[in-house]
A tleap script that builds the chain and sets N, CA, C and O, in Angstrom:
source leaprc.protein.ff14SB
mol = sequence {
  NMET TYR ASP ILE ILE PRO GLY ILE SER GLN
  GLU THR SER TRP THR LEU THR ASN ILE THR
  TYR MET ALA GLY SER TYR ILE MET PHE HIE
  TRP VAL ARG GLY ILE PRO PHE ASP PHE ASN
  SER GLY ALA TYR ASP ASN LEU ASN MET TRP
  GLU GLN ILE ASP ASN GLY ASP GLN TYR THR
  PRO ALA LYS LYS TRP LEU LEU ALA VAL PRO
  ILE GLY LEU PHE LEU VAL SER THR HIE TYR
  THR HIE TYR ASP LEU THR TYR PHE CYS ILE
  ASN LEU LEU ALA THR ILE ALA VAL ILE ILE
  PRO LYS LEU PRO ALA VAL SER SER SER SER
  TYR SER ARG TYR CLEU
}
set mol.1.N position { -4.405 1.604 24.894 }
set mol.1.CA position { -5.425 0.838 25.584 }
set mol.1.C position { -5.277 0.945 27.102 }
set mol.1.O position { -6.260 0.844 27.837 }
set mol.2.N position { -4.053 1.147 27.561 }
set mol.2.CA position { -3.862 1.233 29.008 }
set mol.2.C position { -4.419 2.531 29.584 }
set mol.2.O position { -4.718 2.598 30.776 }
set mol.3.N position { -4.564 3.565 28.749 }
set mol.3.CA position { -5.108 4.841 29.233 }
set mol.3.C position { -6.574 4.742 29.628 }
set mol.3.O position { -7.045 5.539 30.439 }
set mol.4.N position { -7.305 3.782 29.073 }
set mol.4.CA position { -8.731 3.693 29.399 }
set mol.4.C position { -8.982 2.982 30.731 }
set mol.4.O position { -10.104 2.995 31.238 }
set mol.5.N position { -7.959 2.371 31.291 }
set mol.5.CA position { -8.101 1.699 32.586 }
set mol.5.C position { -8.054 2.758 33.683 }
set mol.5.O position { -7.086 3.516 33.758 }
set mol.6.N position { -9.070 2.828 34.529 }
set mol.6.CA position { -9.091 3.850 35.575 }
set mol.6.C position { -7.957 3.641 36.583 }
set mol.6.O position { -7.632 2.514 36.956 }
set mol.7.N position { -7.376 4.741 37.002 }
set mol.7.CA position { -6.352 4.700 38.041 }
set mol.7.C position { -4.935 4.508 37.539 }
set mol.7.O position { -4.002 4.477 38.342 }
set mol.8.N position { -4.746 4.377 36.231 }
set mol.8.CA position { -3.393 4.217 35.692 }
set mol.8.C position { -2.928 5.572 35.170 }
set mol.8.O position { -3.601 6.206 34.357 }
set mol.9.N position { -1.778 5.997 35.646 }
set mol.9.CA position { -1.233 7.293 35.230 }
set mol.9.C position { -0.691 7.191 33.800 }
set mol.9.O position { -0.517 6.101 33.255 }
set mol.10.N position { -0.434 8.349 33.222 }
set mol.10.CA position { 0.110 8.382 31.864 }
set mol.10.C position { 1.495 7.746 31.828 }
set mol.10.O position { 1.841 7.066 30.861 }
set mol.11.N position { 2.277 7.959 32.858 }
set mol.11.CA position { 3.615 7.382 32.924 }
set mol.11.C position { 3.558 5.852 32.945 }
set mol.11.O position { 4.294 5.183 32.219 }
set mol.12.N position { 2.682 5.317 33.778 }
set mol.12.CA position { 2.530 3.869 33.867 }
set mol.12.C position { 1.964 3.310 32.572 }
set mol.12.O position { 2.353 2.225 32.140 }
set mol.13.N position { 1.057 4.038 31.956 }
set mol.13.CA position { 0.454 3.607 30.702 }
set mol.13.C position { 1.506 3.479 29.602 }
set mol.13.O position { 1.525 2.483 28.878 }
set mol.14.N position { 2.373 4.469 29.473 }
set mol.14.CA position { 3.412 4.414 28.446 }
set mol.14.C position { 4.433 3.325 28.749 }
set mol.14.O position { 4.927 2.667 27.833 }
set mol.15.N position { 4.749 3.132 30.010 }
set mol.15.CA position { 5.686 2.072 30.370 }
set mol.15.C position { 5.082 0.699 30.078 }
set mol.15.O position { 5.775 -0.178 29.563 }
set mol.16.N position { 3.818 0.503 30.394 }
set mol.16.CA position { 3.153 -0.759 30.085 }
set mol.16.C position { 3.052 -0.988 28.579 }
set mol.16.O position { 3.184 -2.119 28.113 }
set mol.17.N position { 2.821 0.074 27.821 }
set mol.17.CA position { 2.791 -0.036 26.365 }
set mol.17.C position { 4.143 -0.480 25.841 }
set mol.17.O position { 4.231 -1.361 24.985 }
set mol.18.N position { 5.197 0.136 26.360 }
set mol.18.CA position { 6.551 -0.215 25.953 }
set mol.18.C position { 6.858 -1.672 26.301 }
set mol.18.O position { 7.370 -2.411 25.460 }
set mol.19.N position { 6.554 -2.089 27.515 }
set mol.19.CA position { 6.836 -3.456 27.951 }
set mol.19.C position { 6.021 -4.468 27.150 }
set mol.19.O position { 6.528 -5.532 26.794 }
set mol.20.N position { 4.775 -4.146 26.869 }
set mol.20.CA position { 3.925 -5.045 26.093 }
set mol.20.C position { 4.478 -5.242 24.685 }
set mol.20.O position { 4.541 -6.369 24.192 }
set mol.21.N position { 4.878 -4.147 24.037 }
set mol.21.CA position { 5.447 -4.269 22.701 }
set mol.21.C position { 6.751 -5.057 22.741 }
set mol.21.O position { 6.981 -5.931 21.905 }
set mol.22.N position { 7.595 -4.748 23.704 }
set mol.22.CA position { 8.896 -5.419 23.784 }
set mol.22.C position { 8.727 -6.915 24.049 }
set mol.22.O position { 9.424 -7.727 23.441 }
set mol.23.N position { 7.822 -7.289 24.935 }
set mol.23.CA position { 7.596 -8.710 25.230 }
set mol.23.C position { 7.030 -9.423 24.006 }
set mol.23.O position { 7.479 -10.515 23.658 }
set mol.24.N position { 6.051 -8.812 23.359 }
set mol.24.CA position { 5.482 -9.417 22.157 }
set mol.24.C position { 6.490 -9.533 21.031 }
set mol.24.O position { 6.533 -10.541 20.326 }
set mol.25.N position { 7.295 -8.506 20.864 }
set mol.25.CA position { 8.319 -8.513 19.830 }
set mol.25.C position { 9.369 -9.586 20.106 }
set mol.25.O position { 9.803 -10.287 19.191 }
set mol.26.N position { 9.772 -9.711 21.360 }
set mol.26.CA position { 10.778 -10.719 21.706 }
set mol.26.C position { 10.243 -12.125 21.453 }
set mol.26.O position { 10.933 -12.970 20.883 }
set mol.27.N position { 9.023 -12.364 21.879 }
set mol.27.CA position { 8.430 -13.693 21.678 }
set mol.27.C position { 8.285 -13.996 20.187 }
set mol.27.O position { 8.619 -15.092 19.737 }
set mol.28.N position { 7.792 -13.033 19.433 }
set mol.28.CA position { 7.524 -13.259 18.013 }
set mol.28.C position { 8.809 -13.415 17.200 }
set mol.28.O position { 8.898 -14.312 16.361 }
set mol.29.N position { 9.798 -12.562 17.432 }
set mol.29.CA position { 10.995 -12.557 16.592 }
set mol.29.C position { 12.119 -13.451 17.098 }
set mol.29.O position { 12.904 -13.952 16.293 }
set mol.30.N position { 12.221 -13.668 18.414 }
set mol.30.CA position { 13.413 -14.330 18.940 }
set mol.30.C position { 13.151 -15.614 19.712 }
set mol.30.O position { 14.071 -16.415 19.873 }
set mol.31.N position { 11.960 -15.839 20.185 }
set mol.31.CA position { 11.684 -16.994 21.017 }
set mol.31.C position { 11.187 -18.194 20.189 }
set mol.31.O position { 11.716 -19.299 20.301 }
set mol.32.N position { 10.173 -17.955 19.367 }
set mol.32.CA position { 9.542 -19.025 18.596 }
set mol.32.C position { 10.438 -19.405 17.421 }
set mol.32.O position { 10.935 -18.538 16.703 }
set mol.33.N position { 10.636 -20.688 17.237 }
set mol.33.CA position { 11.473 -21.190 16.144 }
set mol.33.C position { 10.603 -21.857 15.091 }
set mol.33.O position { 9.529 -22.377 15.391 }
set mol.34.N position { 11.084 -21.836 13.846 }
set mol.34.CA position { 10.364 -22.457 12.747 }
set mol.34.C position { 9.298 -21.539 12.183 }
set mol.34.O position { 9.270 -20.343 12.475 }
set mol.35.N position { 8.421 -22.112 11.371 }
set mol.35.CA position { 7.308 -21.369 10.801 }
set mol.35.C position { 6.027 -22.151 11.056 }
set mol.35.O position { 6.079 -23.366 11.248 }
set mol.36.N position { 4.880 -21.479 11.062 }
set mol.36.CA position { 3.639 -22.181 11.372 }
set mol.36.C position { 3.144 -23.088 10.250 }
set mol.36.O position { 2.242 -23.896 10.474 }
set mol.37.N position { 3.700 -22.977 9.069 }
set mol.37.CA position { 3.263 -23.783 7.933 }
set mol.37.C position { 4.351 -24.790 7.594 }
set mol.37.O position { 5.529 -24.545 7.854 }
set mol.38.N position { 3.973 -25.893 7.028 }
set mol.38.CA position { 4.941 -26.941 6.724 }
set mol.38.C position { 5.158 -27.059 5.219 }
set mol.38.O position { 5.118 -28.157 4.664 }
set mol.39.N position { 5.389 -25.924 4.562 }
set mol.39.CA position { 5.596 -25.931 3.121 }
set mol.39.C position { 7.075 -26.005 2.750 }
set mol.39.O position { 7.406 -26.027 1.565 }
set mol.40.N position { 7.960 -26.043 3.727 }
set mol.40.CA position { 9.387 -25.961 3.445 }
set mol.40.C position { 10.155 -27.207 3.868 }
set mol.40.O position { 11.386 -27.203 3.846 }
set mol.41.N position { 9.470 -28.250 4.244 }
set mol.41.CA position { 10.086 -29.521 4.657 }
set mol.41.C position { 11.053 -29.352 5.815 }
set mol.41.O position { 12.056 -30.061 5.896 }
set mol.42.N position { 10.765 -28.428 6.705 }
set mol.42.CA position { 11.579 -28.253 7.907 }
set mol.42.C position { 12.852 -27.468 7.715 }
set mol.42.O position { 13.739 -27.535 8.567 }
set mol.43.N position { 12.980 -26.725 6.631 }
set mol.43.CA position { 14.213 -25.984 6.368 }
set mol.43.C position { 14.469 -24.887 7.391 }
set mol.43.O position { 15.621 -24.525 7.629 }
set mol.44.N position { 13.416 -24.351 7.998 }
set mol.44.CA position { 13.579 -23.243 8.932 }
set mol.44.C position { 13.285 -23.637 10.377 }
set mol.44.O position { 13.067 -22.763 11.216 }
set mol.45.N position { 13.273 -24.913 10.681 }
set mol.45.CA position { 12.901 -25.366 12.027 }
set mol.45.C position { 13.847 -24.874 13.115 }
set mol.45.O position { 13.419 -24.689 14.255 }
set mol.46.N position { 15.110 -24.658 12.798 }
set mol.46.CA position { 16.076 -24.226 13.810 }
set mol.46.C position { 16.294 -22.721 13.825 }
set mol.46.O position { 17.145 -22.234 14.570 }
set mol.47.N position { 15.551 -21.978 13.026 }
set mol.47.CA position { 15.724 -20.526 12.945 }
set mol.47.C position { 14.513 -19.816 13.527 }
set mol.47.O position { 13.375 -20.251 13.351 }
set mol.48.N position { 14.775 -18.719 14.221 }
set mol.48.CA position { 13.657 -17.900 14.676 }
set mol.48.C position { 13.276 -16.921 13.566 }
set mol.48.O position { 13.928 -16.866 12.523 }
set mol.49.N position { 12.220 -16.153 13.799 }
set mol.49.CA position { 11.709 -15.249 12.761 }
set mol.49.C position { 12.762 -14.217 12.345 }
set mol.49.O position { 12.875 -13.895 11.162 }
set mol.50.N position { 13.518 -13.707 13.291 }
set mol.50.CA position { 14.530 -12.687 12.980 }
set mol.50.C position { 15.577 -13.248 12.022 }
set mol.50.O position { 16.019 -12.553 11.107 }
set mol.51.N position { 15.967 -14.484 12.226 }
set mol.51.CA position { 16.972 -15.105 11.368 }
set mol.51.C position { 16.407 -15.464 9.994 }
set mol.51.O position { 17.167 -15.621 9.039 }
set mol.52.N position { 15.105 -15.593 9.884 }
set mol.52.CA position { 14.478 -15.938 8.613 }
set mol.52.C position { 14.242 -14.717 7.719 }
set mol.52.O position { 14.142 -14.852 6.499 }
set mol.53.N position { 14.153 -13.546 8.313 }
set mol.53.CA position { 13.873 -12.331 7.538 }
set mol.53.C position { 15.030 -12.065 6.592 }
set mol.53.O position { 16.186 -12.036 7.015 }
set mol.54.N position { 14.732 -11.873 5.329 }
set mol.54.CA position { 15.721 -11.568 4.286 }
set mol.54.C position { 16.844 -12.594 4.228 }
set mol.54.O position { 18.002 -12.247 3.993 }
set mol.55.N position { 16.494 -13.865 4.445 }
set mol.55.CA position { 17.447 -14.975 4.367 }
set mol.55.C position { 18.637 -14.807 5.303 }
set mol.55.O position { 19.732 -15.285 5.005 }
set mol.56.N position { 18.434 -14.139 6.418 }
set mol.56.CA position { 19.486 -13.987 7.414 }
set mol.56.C position { 20.449 -12.847 7.151 }
set mol.56.O position { 21.365 -12.627 7.944 }
set mol.57.N position { 20.270 -12.115 6.060 }
set mol.57.CA position { 21.153 -10.982 5.786 }
set mol.57.C position { 20.940 -9.898 6.836 }
set mol.57.O position { 19.816 -9.648 7.271 }
set mol.58.N position { 22.028 -9.265 7.231 }
set mol.58.CA position { 21.946 -8.212 8.234 }
set mol.58.C position { 21.843 -6.839 7.571 }
set mol.58.O position { 22.249 -6.661 6.422 }
set mol.59.N position { 21.303 -5.890 8.297 }
set mol.59.CA position { 21.215 -4.481 7.897 }
set mol.59.C position { 20.439 -4.276 6.600 }
set mol.59.O position { 20.786 -3.405 5.801 }
set mol.60.N position { 19.407 -5.060 6.388 }
set mol.60.CA position { 18.505 -4.820 5.269 }
set mol.60.C position { 17.491 -3.762 5.709 }
set mol.60.O position { 17.355 -3.513 6.907 }
set mol.61.N position { 16.787 -3.141 4.780 }
set mol.61.CA position { 15.809 -2.121 5.185 }
set mol.61.C position { 14.757 -2.643 6.164 }
set mol.61.O position { 14.365 -1.924 7.083 }
set mol.62.N position { 14.305 -3.860 5.984 }
set mol.62.CA position { 13.299 -4.416 6.896 }
set mol.62.C position { 13.860 -4.571 8.306 }
set mol.62.O position { 13.189 -4.239 9.283 }
set mol.63.N position { 15.079 -5.070 8.410 }
set mol.63.CA position { 15.680 -5.257 9.732 }
set mol.63.C position { 16.045 -3.917 10.377 }
set mol.63.O position { 15.965 -3.775 11.598 }
set mol.64.N position { 16.436 -2.956 9.580 }
set mol.64.CA position { 16.710 -1.627 10.132 }
set mol.64.C position { 15.436 -1.017 10.718 }
set mol.64.O position { 15.459 -0.417 11.792 }
set mol.65.N position { 14.330 -1.178 10.000 }
set mol.65.CA position { 13.053 -0.648 10.487 }
set mol.65.C position { 12.652 -1.349 11.782 }
set mol.65.O position { 12.252 -0.696 12.746 }
set mol.66.N position { 12.758 -2.681 11.805 }
set mol.66.CA position { 12.371 -3.434 12.995 }
set mol.66.C position { 13.309 -3.186 14.168 }
set mol.66.O position { 12.941 -3.454 15.312 }
set mol.67.N position { 14.495 -2.688 13.916 }
set mol.67.CA position { 15.409 -2.284 14.979 }
set mol.67.C position { 15.093 -0.860 15.450 }
set mol.67.O position { 15.274 -0.537 16.624 }
set mol.68.N position { 14.625 -0.019 14.538 }
set mol.68.CA position { 14.326 1.372 14.882 }
set mol.68.C position { 13.033 1.521 15.680 }
set mol.68.O position { 12.918 2.436 16.495 }
set mol.69.N position { 12.061 0.637 15.460 }
set mol.69.CA position { 10.768 0.752 16.139 }
set mol.69.C position { 10.906 0.669 17.667 }
set mol.69.O position { 10.364 1.533 18.356 }
set mol.70.N position { 11.606 -0.329 18.231 }
set mol.70.CA position { 11.729 -0.351 19.693 }
set mol.70.C position { 12.518 0.840 20.242 }
set mol.70.O position { 12.236 1.321 21.339 }
set mol.71.N position { 13.495 1.309 19.486 }
set mol.71.CA position { 14.261 2.471 19.939 }
set mol.71.C position { 13.370 3.706 19.948 }
set mol.71.O position { 13.404 4.493 20.894 }
set mol.72.N position { 12.579 3.875 18.901 }
set mol.72.CA position { 11.637 5.003 18.849 }
set mol.72.C position { 10.600 4.926 19.954 }
set mol.72.O position { 10.284 5.937 20.581 }
set mol.73.N position { 10.071 3.743 20.196 }
set mol.73.CA position { 9.095 3.577 21.271 }
set mol.73.C position { 9.719 3.869 22.631 }
set mol.73.O position { 9.070 4.450 23.500 }
set mol.74.N position { 10.960 3.474 22.816 }
set mol.74.CA position { 11.673 3.796 24.055 }
set mol.74.C position { 11.799 5.306 24.234 }
set mol.74.O position { 11.554 5.827 25.322 }
set mol.75.N position { 12.177 6.004 23.176 }
set mol.75.CA position { 12.337 7.459 23.269 }
set mol.75.C position { 11.004 8.149 23.563 }
set mol.75.O position { 10.947 9.078 24.369 }
set mol.76.N position { 9.942 7.697 22.912 }
set mol.76.CA position { 8.617 8.288 23.147 }
set mol.76.C position { 8.159 8.002 24.571 }
set mol.76.O position { 7.677 8.901 25.260 }
set mol.77.N position { 8.305 6.761 25.015 }
set mol.77.CA position { 7.852 6.418 26.370 }
set mol.77.C position { 8.693 7.125 27.427 }
set mol.77.O position { 8.177 7.494 28.481 }
set mol.78.N position { 9.969 7.315 27.161 }
set mol.78.CA position { 10.808 8.051 28.107 }
set mol.78.C position { 10.370 9.510 28.195 }
set mol.78.O position { 10.336 10.093 29.279 }
set mol.79.N position { 10.034 10.095 27.045 }
set mol.79.CA position { 9.574 11.483 27.046 }
set mol.79.C position { 8.262 11.640 27.817 }
set mol.79.O position { 8.117 12.554 28.629 }
set mol.80.N position { 7.312 10.746 27.556 }
set mol.80.CA position { 6.001 10.857 28.202 }
set mol.80.C position { 5.998 10.407 29.658 }
set mol.80.O position { 5.013 10.625 30.364 }
set mol.81.N position { 7.074 9.786 30.118 }
set mol.81.CA position { 7.191 9.487 31.548 }
set mol.81.C position { 7.955 10.597 32.256 }
set mol.81.O position { 8.292 10.480 33.434 }
set mol.82.N position { 8.222 11.660 31.535 }
set mol.82.CA position { 8.874 12.860 32.071 }
set mol.82.C position { 10.243 12.552 32.653 }
set mol.82.O position { 10.656 13.149 33.647 }
set mol.83.N position { 10.947 11.609 32.023 }
set mol.83.CA position { 12.325 11.253 32.370 }
set mol.83.C position { 12.483 10.836 33.825 }
set mol.83.O position { 13.536 11.045 34.427 }
set mol.84.N position { 11.439 10.248 34.384 }
set mol.84.CA position { 11.507 9.715 35.737 }
set mol.84.C position { 12.497 8.546 35.744 }
set mol.84.O position { 12.455 7.699 34.852 }
set mol.85.N position { 13.378 8.492 36.733 }
set mol.85.CA position { 14.450 7.506 36.761 }
set mol.85.C position { 13.927 6.069 36.832 }
set mol.85.O position { 14.459 5.185 36.161 }
set mol.86.N position { 12.905 5.833 37.628 }
set mol.86.CA position { 12.362 4.484 37.754 }
set mol.86.C position { 11.770 4.008 36.437 }
set mol.86.O position { 12.080 2.904 35.988 }
set mol.87.N position { 10.923 4.820 35.806 }
set mol.87.CA position { 10.330 4.457 34.528 }
set mol.87.C position { 11.408 4.349 33.447 }
set mol.87.O position { 11.338 3.478 32.579 }
set mol.88.N position { 12.396 5.228 33.502 }
set mol.88.CA position { 13.487 5.178 32.530 }
set mol.88.C position { 14.221 3.846 32.611 }
set mol.88.O position { 14.495 3.226 31.584 }
set mol.89.N position { 14.540 3.404 33.817 }
set mol.89.CA position { 15.260 2.133 33.987 }
set mol.89.C position { 14.435 0.948 33.500 }
set mol.89.O position { 14.966 0.046 32.852 }
set mol.90.N position { 13.149 0.946 33.806 }
set mol.90.CA position { 12.273 -0.138 33.360 }
set mol.90.C position { 12.201 -0.161 31.831 }
set mol.90.O position { 12.332 -1.218 31.215 }
set mol.91.N position { 11.993 1.007 31.225 }
set mol.91.CA position { 11.904 1.086 29.766 }
set mol.91.C position { 13.237 0.739 29.104 }
set mol.91.O position { 13.262 0.096 28.055 }
set mol.92.N position { 14.340 1.164 29.716 }
set mol.92.CA position { 15.652 0.868 29.158 }
set mol.92.C position { 15.940 -0.630 29.194 }
set mol.92.O position { 16.430 -1.187 28.212 }
set mol.93.N position { 15.645 -1.279 30.299 }
set mol.93.CA position { 15.883 -2.720 30.401 }
set mol.93.C position { 15.027 -3.498 29.403 }
set mol.93.O position { 15.497 -4.458 28.792 }
set mol.94.N position { 13.780 -3.086 29.242 }
set mol.94.CA position { 12.913 -3.750 28.266 }
set mol.94.C position { 13.442 -3.562 26.849 }
set mol.94.O position { 13.404 -4.493 26.045 }
set mol.95.N position { 13.930 -2.376 26.541 }
set mol.95.CA position { 14.459 -2.102 25.206 }
set mol.95.C position { 15.747 -2.877 24.958 }
set mol.95.O position { 15.937 -3.439 23.879 }
set mol.96.N position { 16.617 -2.910 25.935 }
set mol.96.CA position { 17.867 -3.659 25.785 }
set mol.96.C position { 17.585 -5.139 25.573 }
set mol.96.O position { 18.268 -5.796 24.788 }
set mol.97.N position { 16.583 -5.666 26.268 }
set mol.97.CA position { 16.240 -7.084 26.130 }
set mol.97.C position { 15.764 -7.423 24.720 }
set mol.97.O position { 15.824 -8.585 24.317 }
set mol.98.N position { 15.298 -6.441 23.969 }
set mol.98.CA position { 14.839 -6.686 22.600 }
set mol.98.C position { 15.904 -6.303 21.577 }
set mol.98.O position { 15.965 -6.907 20.506 }
set mol.99.N position { 16.734 -5.327 21.876 }
set mol.99.CA position { 17.745 -4.868 20.929 }
set mol.99.C position { 18.920 -5.844 20.853 }
set mol.99.O position { 19.405 -6.136 19.760 }
set mol.100.N position { 19.378 -6.345 21.980 }
set mol.100.CA position { 20.551 -7.229 22.002 }
set mol.100.C position { 20.367 -8.460 21.110 }
set mol.100.O position { 21.282 -8.779 20.350 }
set mol.101.N position { 19.226 -9.170 21.162 }
set mol.101.CA position { 19.090 -10.341 20.280 }
set mol.101.C position { 19.044 -10.009 18.789 }
set mol.101.O position { 19.219 -10.897 17.954 }
set mol.102.N position { 18.810 -8.747 18.447 }
set mol.102.CA position { 18.751 -8.359 17.043 }
set mol.102.C position { 20.140 -8.078 16.457 }
set mol.102.O position { 20.285 -7.978 15.239 }
set mol.103.N position { 21.137 -7.953 17.294 }
set mol.103.CA position { 22.482 -7.640 16.812 }
set mol.103.C position { 23.072 -8.834 16.074 }
set mol.103.O position { 22.811 -9.980 16.442 }
set mol.104.N position { 23.868 -8.577 15.034 }
set mol.104.CA position { 24.419 -9.677 14.227 }
set mol.104.C position { 25.291 -10.648 15.024 }
set mol.104.O position { 25.291 -11.842 14.725 }
set mol.105.N position { 26.010 -10.190 15.995 }
set mol.105.CA position { 26.897 -11.059 16.763 }
set mol.105.C position { 26.133 -12.044 17.636 }
set mol.105.O position { 26.688 -13.072 18.027 }
set mol.106.N position { 24.881 -11.758 17.951 }
set mol.106.CA position { 24.099 -12.603 18.844 }
set mol.106.C position { 23.272 -13.622 18.077 }
set mol.106.O position { 22.861 -14.632 18.649 }
set mol.107.N position { 23.022 -13.386 16.816 }
set mol.107.CA position { 22.183 -14.270 16.014 }
set mol.107.C position { 22.815 -15.648 15.907 }
set mol.107.O position { 24.011 -15.769 15.644 }
set mol.108.N position { 22.008 -16.693 16.111 }
set mol.108.CA position { 22.563 -18.053 16.044 }
set mol.108.C position { 22.973 -18.428 14.624 }
set mol.108.O position { 23.824 -19.297 14.436 }
set mol.109.N position { 22.382 -17.788 13.632 }
set mol.109.CA position { 22.799 -18.082 12.256 }
set mol.109.C position { 24.203 -17.545 11.993 }
set mol.109.O position { 24.912 -18.077 11.139 }
set mol.110.N position { 24.618 -16.496 12.713 }
set mol.110.CA position { 25.975 -15.999 12.539 }
set mol.110.C position { 26.982 -16.960 13.152 }
set mol.110.O position { 28.113 -17.058 12.674 }
set mol.111.N position { 26.583 -17.675 14.211 }
set mol.111.CA position { 27.467 -18.675 14.804 }
set mol.111.C position { 27.667 -19.848 13.859 }
set mol.111.O position { 28.772 -20.380 13.750 }
set mol.112.N position { 26.594 -20.258 13.171 }
set mol.112.CA position { 26.692 -21.415 12.293 }
set mol.112.C position { 27.579 -21.139 11.080 }
set mol.112.O position { 28.102 -22.073 10.472 }
set mol.113.N position { 27.751 -19.885 10.728 }
set mol.113.CA position { 28.633 -19.557 9.606 }
set mol.113.C position { 30.097 -19.840 9.938 }
set mol.113.O position { 30.895 -20.131 9.047 }
set mol.114.N position { 30.446 -19.755 11.223 }
set mol.114.CA position { 31.833 -19.935 11.628 }
set mol.114.C position { 32.137 -21.370 12.052 }
set mol.114.O position { 33.292 -21.704 12.313 }
set mol.115.N position { 31.134 -22.203 12.123 }
set mol.115.CA position { 31.366 -23.597 12.546 }
set mol.115.C position { 31.742 -24.486 11.385 }
set mol.115.O position { 31.970 -25.682 11.571 }
savepdb mol mol.pdb
quit
């Protein structure tokens, strides 16, 4: 969608696409807590979407796929920005901001197991 805006280069378009996906993914999976429906009597109120997927189990096929998508998008956007250092740094920081919260050591449900 960013390519149809006049005056935006392909490099900027891919970087904006990457940042948009990463921001949306972070908000959807790691920022918002609970679920939009109240069919569970508040059982998931303290968990974000990432912690709710597959009952909090790590390295399931769904979580592997959702971890691979931002990495793949980073690689594609880096390629189409022609490995420019500025765009690379922006894309790398956006990707790291989404990958780190997906790691098992960072998940708040992993902390509650040890308490």
